[in-house]
C-alpha positions as CSV (number, residue, x, y, z in Angstrom):
1,M,-43.1,-38.7,1.3
2,S,-44.4,-35.4,0.5
3,F,-46.8,-34.9,-2.5
4,V,-45.1,-31.6,-3.2
5,S,-41.4,-31.2,-3.8
6,P,-39.1,-28.8,-5.5
7,V,-36.1,-31.1,-5.4
8,P,-35.0,-33.4,-8.2
9,E,-36.4,-36.6,-6.5
10,K,-39.6,-35.0,-5.5
11,S,-42.5,-36.5,-7.5
12,A,-45.9,-35.0,-8.5
13,H,-48.2,-34.7,-5.6
14,H,-50.7,-37.4,-5.0
15,A,-51.4,-39.1,-8.3
16,P,-50.9,-42.9,-7.6
17,P,-50.2,-45.0,-10.6
18,I,-52.5,-48.0,-10.2
19,G,-52.1,-51.3,-12.1
20,P,-49.2,-52.6,-14.1
21,V,-46.9,-50.4,-16.2
22,K,-48.5,-51.5,-19.4
23,K,-51.8,-50.1,-18.1
24,I,-50.2,-46.7,-17.8
25,Y,-48.9,-46.9,-21.3
26,S,-52.3,-47.8,-22.6
27,R,-53.8,-44.8,-20.9
28,L,-51.1,-42.6,-22.4
29,A,-52.2,-43.8,-25.8
30,L,-55.3,-41.7,-25.2
31,S,-53.1,-38.5,-25.6
32,N,-54.3,-37.9,-29.1
33,R,-57.6,-36.9,-27.7
34,L,-56.2,-34.7,-25.0
35,P,-57.2,-31.0,-25.0
36,L,-54.8,-28.2,-25.6
37,N,-54.7,-27.4,-21.9
38,V,-52.9,-30.6,-21.1
39,Y,-50.2,-30.1,-23.7
40,L,-49.6,-26.6,-22.4
41,L,-49.4,-27.8,-18.8
42,L,-47.1,-30.7,-19.6
43,L,-44.8,-28.3,-21.6
44,F,-44.6,-26.0,-18.6
45,T,-43.9,-28.9,-16.3
46,T,-40.9,-29.8,-18.6
47,G,-39.5,-26.3,-18.3
48,K,-40.1,-26.4,-14.5
49,G,-38.2,-29.7,-14.4
50,F,-35.2,-28.1,-16.2
51,Q,-35.3,-25.1,-13.9
52,L,-35.4,-27.2,-10.8
53,S,-32.5,-29.5,-11.8
54,I,-30.3,-26.6,-13.1
55,A,-31.0,-24.5,-10.0
56,N,-30.4,-27.4,-7.6
57,L,-27.0,-28.0,-9.2
58,S,-25.8,-24.4,-9.5
59,L,-27.5,-22.2,-6.9
60,N,-25.9,-23.6,-3.7
61,Y,-22.6,-23.9,-5.6
62,Y,-23.0,-20.2,-6.5
63,V,-23.4,-19.3,-2.8
64,H,-20.4,-21.4,-2.0
65,S,-18.3,-19.6,-4.6
66,L,-19.1,-16.3,-2.8
67,G,-17.2,-17.6,0.3
68,Y,-20.1,-18.8,2.5
69,K,-19.8,-21.9,4.6
70,T,-22.2,-24.9,4.7
71,D,-24.0,-23.6,7.8
72,F,-25.1,-20.5,5.9
73,I,-25.8,-22.5,2.8
74,G,-28.1,-24.8,4.8
75,I,-30.1,-21.8,6.0
76,F,-30.1,-20.4,2.5
77,S,-31.6,-23.7,1.2
78,A,-34.2,-23.7,3.9
79,M,-35.5,-20.3,2.8
80,S,-37.1,-21.6,-0.4
81,A,-39.0,-24.3,1.5
82,L,-40.0,-21.8,4.2
83,G,-41.3,-19.5,1.5
84,A,-43.3,-22.3,0.0
85,L,-44.7,-23.0,3.5
86,I,-45.8,-19.4,4.0
87,G,-47.2,-19.2,0.5
88,A,-49.2,-22.4,0.3
89,V,-52.4,-21.3,1.9
90,P,-52.7,-17.7,0.5
91,T,-51.8,-19.0,-2.9
92,G,-54.6,-21.5,-2.8
93,M,-57.0,-18.9,-1.6
94,L,-55.9,-16.6,-4.4
95,A,-56.4,-19.4,-7.0
96,D,-59.9,-19.9,-5.7
97,R,-60.7,-16.2,-6.0
98,W,-58.9,-15.3,-9.3
99,G,-58.8,-18.6,-11.0
100,R,-55.9,-21.0,-11.5
101,K,-54.7,-19.6,-14.8
102,P,-53.8,-16.1,-13.5
103,V,-52.0,-17.5,-10.5
104,L,-50.0,-20.0,-12.7
105,L,-49.1,-17.1,-15.1
106,L,-47.9,-15.1,-12.2
107,T,-45.5,-17.8,-11.0
108,A,-44.3,-18.3,-14.6
109,V,-43.1,-14.7,-14.5
110,L,-42.2,-14.0,-10.8
111,S,-40.4,-17.2,-10.1
112,P,-37.7,-16.8,-12.8
113,L,-37.5,-13.1,-11.9
114,F,-36.7,-13.7,-8.2
115,L,-34.4,-16.6,-9.2
116,A,-32.4,-14.3,-11.5
117,L,-32.2,-11.6,-8.8
118,T,-30.9,-14.2,-6.4
119,A,-28.0,-14.9,-8.8
120,L,-27.2,-11.2,-8.7
121,A,-27.1,-11.0,-4.9
122,T,-23.9,-11.3,-3.0
123,S,-24.8,-10.2,0.6
124,A,-26.3,-12.6,3.1
125,P,-29.6,-10.6,3.7
126,W,-30.3,-10.3,0.0
127,L,-29.6,-13.9,-0.7
128,L,-31.9,-15.1,2.1
129,G,-34.7,-12.7,1.3
130,L,-34.7,-13.3,-2.4
131,N,-34.6,-17.1,-2.0
132,L,-37.5,-16.8,0.5
133,L,-39.5,-14.8,-2.1
134,Q,-38.6,-17.2,-4.9
135,G,-40.0,-20.1,-2.8
136,F,-43.1,-18.1,-2.0
137,V,-44.0,-17.4,-5.6
138,S,-43.0,-20.9,-6.8
139,T,-45.5,-22.6,-4.6
140,A,-48.2,-21.5,-7.1
141,Y,-47.1,-24.2,-9.5
142,W,-47.6,-27.0,-7.0
143,V,-51.0,-25.5,-5.9
144,T,-52.4,-25.1,-9.5
145,N,-50.8,-27.7,-11.8
146,L,-52.5,-30.9,-10.7
147,P,-56.0,-29.4,-10.2
148,L,-55.8,-27.9,-13.7
149,L,-54.7,-31.3,-15.1
150,T,-57.6,-32.9,-13.3
151,E,-60.1,-30.5,-14.6
152,S,-58.8,-30.8,-18.1
153,T,-58.9,-34.6,-18.4
154,K,-61.4,-37.4,-18.3
155,E,-61.2,-40.0,-15.6
156,E,-59.8,-42.7,-17.8
157,Q,-57.0,-40.4,-19.0
158,R,-56.0,-39.0,-15.7
159,V,-53.6,-41.7,-14.3
160,G,-51.7,-41.8,-17.6
161,V,-51.4,-38.0,-17.7
162,F,-50.3,-37.7,-14.1
163,A,-47.6,-40.4,-14.7
164,L,-46.4,-38.5,-17.8
165,N,-46.4,-35.2,-15.8
166,S,-44.2,-36.8,-13.1
167,F,-41.8,-38.3,-15.6
168,L,-41.4,-35.0,-17.4
169,L,-40.7,-33.2,-14.1
170,L,-38.3,-35.7,-12.7
171,G,-36.9,-37.7,-15.7
172,I,-36.7,-35.4,-18.6
173,G,-36.3,-32.4,-16.4
174,S,-33.2,-34.0,-14.9
175,L,-31.4,-33.5,-18.2
176,G,-31.1,-29.9,-16.9
177,N,-28.2,-31.2,-14.7
178,L,-26.2,-31.5,-17.9
179,L,-26.9,-27.9,-18.8
180,G,-26.3,-26.9,-15.2
181,G,-22.8,-28.3,-15.5
182,A,-22.1,-27.4,-19.1
183,I,-23.0,-23.7,-18.9
184,P,-20.5,-22.8,-16.2
185,E,-17.8,-24.8,-18.0
186,L,-18.6,-22.9,-21.2
187,V,-18.7,-19.5,-19.6
188,G,-15.5,-20.2,-17.6
189,G,-13.7,-21.2,-20.8
190,I,-14.8,-18.1,-22.6
191,I,-13.6,-15.7,-19.8
192,H,-10.7,-17.9,-18.8
193,V,-11.7,-18.6,-15.1
194,S,-12.6,-21.8,-13.2
195,A,-16.1,-23.2,-13.8
196,G,-16.5,-23.2,-10.0
197,S,-16.1,-19.4,-9.7
198,T,-18.9,-16.9,-9.2
199,V,-19.5,-15.5,-12.7
200,P,-19.9,-18.9,-14.6
201,L,-22.2,-20.2,-11.8
202,R,-24.2,-17.1,-12.0
203,W,-24.9,-17.7,-15.6
204,G,-26.0,-21.3,-14.7
205,V,-28.7,-19.8,-12.4
206,F,-29.7,-17.4,-15.1
207,A,-30.2,-20.4,-17.4
208,A,-32.4,-22.1,-14.8
209,A,-34.6,-18.9,-14.6
210,S,-34.9,-18.7,-18.4
211,F,-36.5,-22.1,-18.7
212,T,-39.4,-21.4,-16.5
213,F,-40.0,-18.1,-18.2
214,L,-39.8,-19.4,-21.8
215,F,-41.8,-22.5,-21.2
216,G,-44.4,-20.5,-19.4
217,L,-45.1,-18.1,-22.3
218,P,-47.5,-20.6,-24.0
219,L,-49.6,-20.6,-20.8
220,W,-51.3,-17.5,-22.1
221,M,-53.3,-19.8,-24.4
222,L,-54.5,-21.8,-21.4
223,R,-58.3,-21.9,-21.0
224,E,-59.7,-21.9,-17.5
225,P,-61.7,-25.1,-17.2
226,R,-65.4,-24.8,-16.4
227,R,-66.3,-25.9,-12.9
228,A,-69.7,-27.4,-13.7
229,S,-68.3,-30.9,-13.7
230,Q,-66.8,-30.3,-10.2
231,R,-70.3,-30.0,-8.8
232,K,-71.2,-33.4,-10.0
233,S,-67.9,-34.7,-8.7
234,A,-68.6,-33.1,-5.3
235,Q,-72.0,-34.8,-5.2
236,S,-70.4,-38.1,-6.0
237,E,-67.8,-37.6,-3.3
238,A,-70.5,-36.7,-0.7
239,A,-72.3,-40.0,-1.5
240,N,-69.1,-41.9,-1.1
241,V,-68.4,-40.3,2.2
242,L,-71.9,-41.2,3.6
243,A,-71.5,-44.8,2.4
244,A,-68.1,-45.0,4.1
245,E,-69.4,-43.5,7.3
246,E,-72.4,-45.8,7.4
247,S,-70.2,-48.9,7.0
248,G,-67.8,-47.7,9.6
249,A,-64.9,-47.9,7.2
250,R,-63.0,-45.0,8.9
251,A,-63.0,-45.6,12.6
252,K,-60.1,-43.4,13.6
253,P,-60.6,-39.8,14.6
254,T,-59.2,-37.4,12.1
255,W,-56.6,-35.9,14.4
256,L,-55.2,-39.4,15.2
257,L,-55.2,-40.6,11.6
258,F,-53.5,-37.4,10.4
259,G,-50.9,-37.6,13.2
260,Q,-50.1,-41.2,12.4
261,L,-49.5,-40.3,8.7
262,L,-47.9,-36.8,9.0
263,L,-45.4,-37.3,11.8
264,P,-43.6,-40.2,10.0
265,D,-43.6,-38.0,6.8
266,L,-42.2,-35.1,8.7
267,L,-39.3,-37.2,10.0
268,F,-38.8,-38.6,6.5
269,T,-38.7,-35.2,4.8
270,T,-36.4,-33.8,7.5
271,G,-33.9,-36.6,6.9
272,E,-34.2,-36.3,3.2
273,G,-33.9,-32.5,3.4
274,A,-30.7,-32.9,5.5
275,V,-29.1,-34.9,2.7
276,V,-30.7,-33.9,-0.6
277,A,-30.6,-30.1,-0.3
278,L,-26.8,-30.1,0.3
279,I,-25.8,-33.2,-1.7
280,Q,-24.1,-31.3,-4.5
281,I,-22.1,-29.2,-2.1
282,Y,-21.1,-32.4,-0.3
283,F,-19.6,-33.8,-3.5
284,V,-17.9,-30.5,-4.2
285,L,-16.3,-30.3,-0.8
286,R,-15.5,-34.0,-0.3
287,F,-14.3,-34.9,-3.8
288,Q,-13.5,-31.4,-5.3
289,L,-15.8,-31.9,-8.3
290,L,-16.5,-29.1,-10.9
291,P,-20.0,-28.3,-12.3
292,G,-19.5,-30.4,-15.5
293,S,-18.9,-33.6,-13.5
294,L,-21.7,-32.9,-11.1
295,G,-24.1,-32.4,-14.0
296,I,-23.3,-35.8,-15.5
297,I,-23.7,-37.6,-12.2
298,F,-27.1,-36.1,-11.3
299,T,-28.5,-36.3,-14.8
300,I,-28.0,-40.0,-14.8
301,S,-29.5,-40.3,-11.3
302,G,-32.6,-38.2,-12.2
303,L,-33.3,-39.7,-15.6
304,T,-33.0,-43.3,-14.6
305,G,-34.8,-42.6,-11.4
306,G,-37.7,-41.1,-13.3
307,I,-37.9,-44.1,-15.5
308,F,-37.6,-46.5,-12.6
309,A,-40.6,-44.8,-10.9
310,L,-42.8,-46.1,-13.7
311,A,-42.2,-49.6,-12.4
312,A,-43.9,-48.9,-9.1
313,P,-47.2,-50.5,-10.1
314,L,-45.4,-53.8,-10.6
315,F,-44.2,-53.8,-7.0
316,V,-47.6,-52.9,-5.7
317,K,-49.1,-55.8,-7.6
318,R,-46.8,-58.2,-5.7
319,W,-46.5,-56.6,-2.2
320,S,-48.6,-54.4,0.0
321,K,-47.9,-50.7,-0.2
322,L,-47.0,-50.4,3.5
323,R,-44.4,-53.2,3.1
324,I,-42.8,-51.5,0.1
325,V,-42.6,-48.1,1.8
326,T,-41.2,-49.3,5.0
327,I,-38.6,-51.7,3.5
328,V,-37.4,-49.0,1.1
329,Q,-37.0,-46.5,3.9
330,Y,-35.1,-48.9,6.1
331,M,-32.9,-49.7,3.1
332,S,-32.3,-46.0,2.5
333,A,-30.8,-45.4,5.9
334,P,-27.6,-47.5,5.4
335,L,-27.3,-46.1,1.9
336,M,-27.1,-42.6,3.4
337,L,-24.3,-43.7,5.7
338,L,-22.5,-45.3,2.7
339,I,-22.6,-41.9,0.8
340,G,-21.4,-40.0,3.9
341,Y,-18.5,-42.3,4.7
342,A,-17.6,-43.5,1.2
343,P,-13.8,-43.8,0.9
344,S,-13.9,-43.0,-2.9
345,L,-16.1,-41.2,-5.4
346,P,-17.4,-44.3,-7.2
347,I,-18.7,-45.8,-4.0
348,A,-20.4,-42.5,-3.1
349,I,-22.0,-42.3,-6.5
350,T,-23.2,-45.9,-6.3
351,G,-24.8,-45.2,-2.9
352,E,-26.4,-42.0,-4.2
353,Y,-27.8,-43.8,-7.3
354,A,-29.3,-46.6,-5.2
355,R,-30.8,-44.1,-2.7
356,S,-32.3,-42.0,-5.5
357,F,-33.8,-45.0,-7.3
358,L,-35.5,-46.3,-4.2
359,R,-36.7,-42.8,-3.3
360,T,-38.5,-42.3,-6.7
361,L,-39.9,-45.8,-6.4
362,I,-41.9,-45.3,-3.2
363,E,-43.2,-41.7,-3.9
364,P,-46.3,-42.8,-5.8
365,V,-46.7,-45.9,-3.6
366,Y,-46.8,-43.9,-0.4
367,A,-49.1,-41.3,-2.0
368,A,-51.6,-44.1,-2.8
369,F,-51.2,-45.7,0.6
370,A,-51.9,-42.4,2.4
371,M,-54.9,-41.4,0.4
372,E,-56.5,-44.9,1.0
373,Q,-56.3,-44.4,4.8
374,A,-58.4,-41.2,4.6
375,S,-62.1,-40.7,3.7
376,S,-63.0,-38.7,0.6
377,R,-63.8,-35.7,2.8
378,Q,-60.4,-35.8,4.5
379,R,-58.2,-36.3,1.4
380,A,-58.0,-32.6,0.3
381,M,-56.9,-31.5,3.7
382,L,-54.5,-34.4,4.1
383,S,-52.9,-33.5,0.7
384,G,-52.5,-29.9,1.8
385,L,-50.9,-30.9,5.1
386,Y,-48.4,-33.0,3.3
387,S,-47.1,-29.9,1.5
388,V,-46.7,-28.4,5.0
389,T,-44.7,-31.3,6.3
390,W,-42.5,-31.1,3.2
391,S,-41.9,-27.4,3.7
392,I,-41.0,-27.9,7.4
393,G,-38.8,-30.9,6.7
394,F,-36.9,-29.2,3.9
395,S,-36.5,-26.1,6.1
396,V,-35.3,-27.8,9.3
397,G,-33.3,-30.6,7.6
398,P,-30.9,-28.4,5.6
399,A,-30.4,-26.0,8.5
400,I,-29.4,-28.9,10.9
401,A,-27.3,-30.5,8.2
402,G,-25.4,-27.2,7.5
403,W,-24.6,-26.8,11.2
404,L,-23.5,-30.4,11.5
405,Q,-21.2,-30.2,8.5
406,T,-19.7,-26.9,9.6
407,N,-19.2,-27.7,13.3
408,I,-18.7,-31.5,13.4
409,S,-18.0,-33.1,10.0
410,L,-19.4,-33.4,6.5
411,S,-20.6,-37.0,7.2
412,M,-22.7,-36.1,10.3
413,A,-25.5,-34.8,8.1
414,F,-25.9,-38.3,6.6
415,V,-26.0,-39.8,10.1
416,F,-28.8,-37.5,11.1
417,G,-30.6,-38.3,7.9
418,A,-30.2,-42.0,8.5
419,I,-31.6,-41.8,12.0
420,C,-34.7,-39.9,10.7
421,L,-35.2,-42.6,8.0
422,L,-35.1,-45.4,10.6
423,M,-37.6,-43.7,12.8
424,A,-40.2,-42.9,10.1
425,P,-41.0,-46.4,9.0
426,S,-41.0,-47.7,12.6
427,M,-43.8,-45.2,13.4
428,L,-45.7,-46.3,10.3
429,L,-45.5,-49.9,11.3
430,I,-46.6,-49.2,14.8
431,S,-49.7,-47.3,13.5
432,F,-50.6,-49.4,10.5
433,G,-48.6,-52.7,10.6
434,R,-51.4,-54.7,12.2
435,K,-54.0,-53.7,9.5
436,R,-54.1,-56.1,6.6
437,E,-53.8,-54.3,3.3
438,P,-55.1,-55.9,0.1
439,M,-52.5,-56.1,-2.7
440,Q,-53.2,-54.7,-6.1
441,T,-54.9,-57.0,-8.6
442,N,-55.1,-56.9,-12.3
443,A,-58.6,-55.5,-12.3
């Protein structure tokens, strides 16, 4: 599971919700003491969630309406993730040099600009190039959002704020699927064409771009947090590292530990990318759905999945994190096959809902598990490398899926995804299955 993801099921980075759900709610009660920065960042996250869900619904559908086949649409989808991969390191360096506020403001302007230009493009080179640039500039949100939230909150507020940030991005943001379906239906009715034709879908993409821009305007009031507290935090981290090294808590070499964590994640994100990136097109081609119906289906999936993710701490309290992650991944593989070979639309929807719920459940659990395997000194690098595995997985996965759906069958992409999801937990169990992991307590 990646800590960075611009897809509907993708949760917020590496903020693990610890303790029972009621503990999260008690921390959220501290929101009346939160600084203005937090409200501005959460507002922008809400707009980002709407943008992601509307674009995920309408953008690939728009490219399909231009007459392109699934092999090209798979490559087109991969361009955004490839842009994020290219942009992750230079964006982080830019944020360190300029400050995080200017970089976040840039993405609030440039991301909707390139998204809107993509909706105007019709030729293959322009579509690919603009989507690559859109992914490049969008990565600034993922690089700056959580650090800004961290620097703007106290330690006792942080878990609750992170949980709320994730819910706004995935749960509330998923309501954009309704708009992503309704806007093409409305425009199509006004100009008397099908909602699945080019012009109505273009307006759906325009709507996605407008949310990021409008919700980003209040970011001008954002205050760059002072870094003095970070020095104290760094000193505390250094003390923790020395204590861990003296006790021999982290015996594995860094390269081995990272390989054991990142290779399964690369397989998982590749399998997820093969299915998630093209799932809307699959429903269109297999069941001939129009945007309105698609919007309702994925709104329910995203909203309930976001709510379901808040229950993750209850499962951690009862079972080990590794057990939860591996069981859910093994269960997700047959669900992918169920979607790909479903004889009817209701069965396919049921399989997609079950897969989506399980996926959102394990995201924070896996984030906590991965961070606990690394020392304090290794965690920042590990978190950054997870964004790389996500970018590679969501570049390679859609490209392979598009080729399989064009040259073999629509269902073969789900077979490929299921194979990846069987291999990923097997590798985790081989590497970490013998190590006993303490279960979460009430403390």
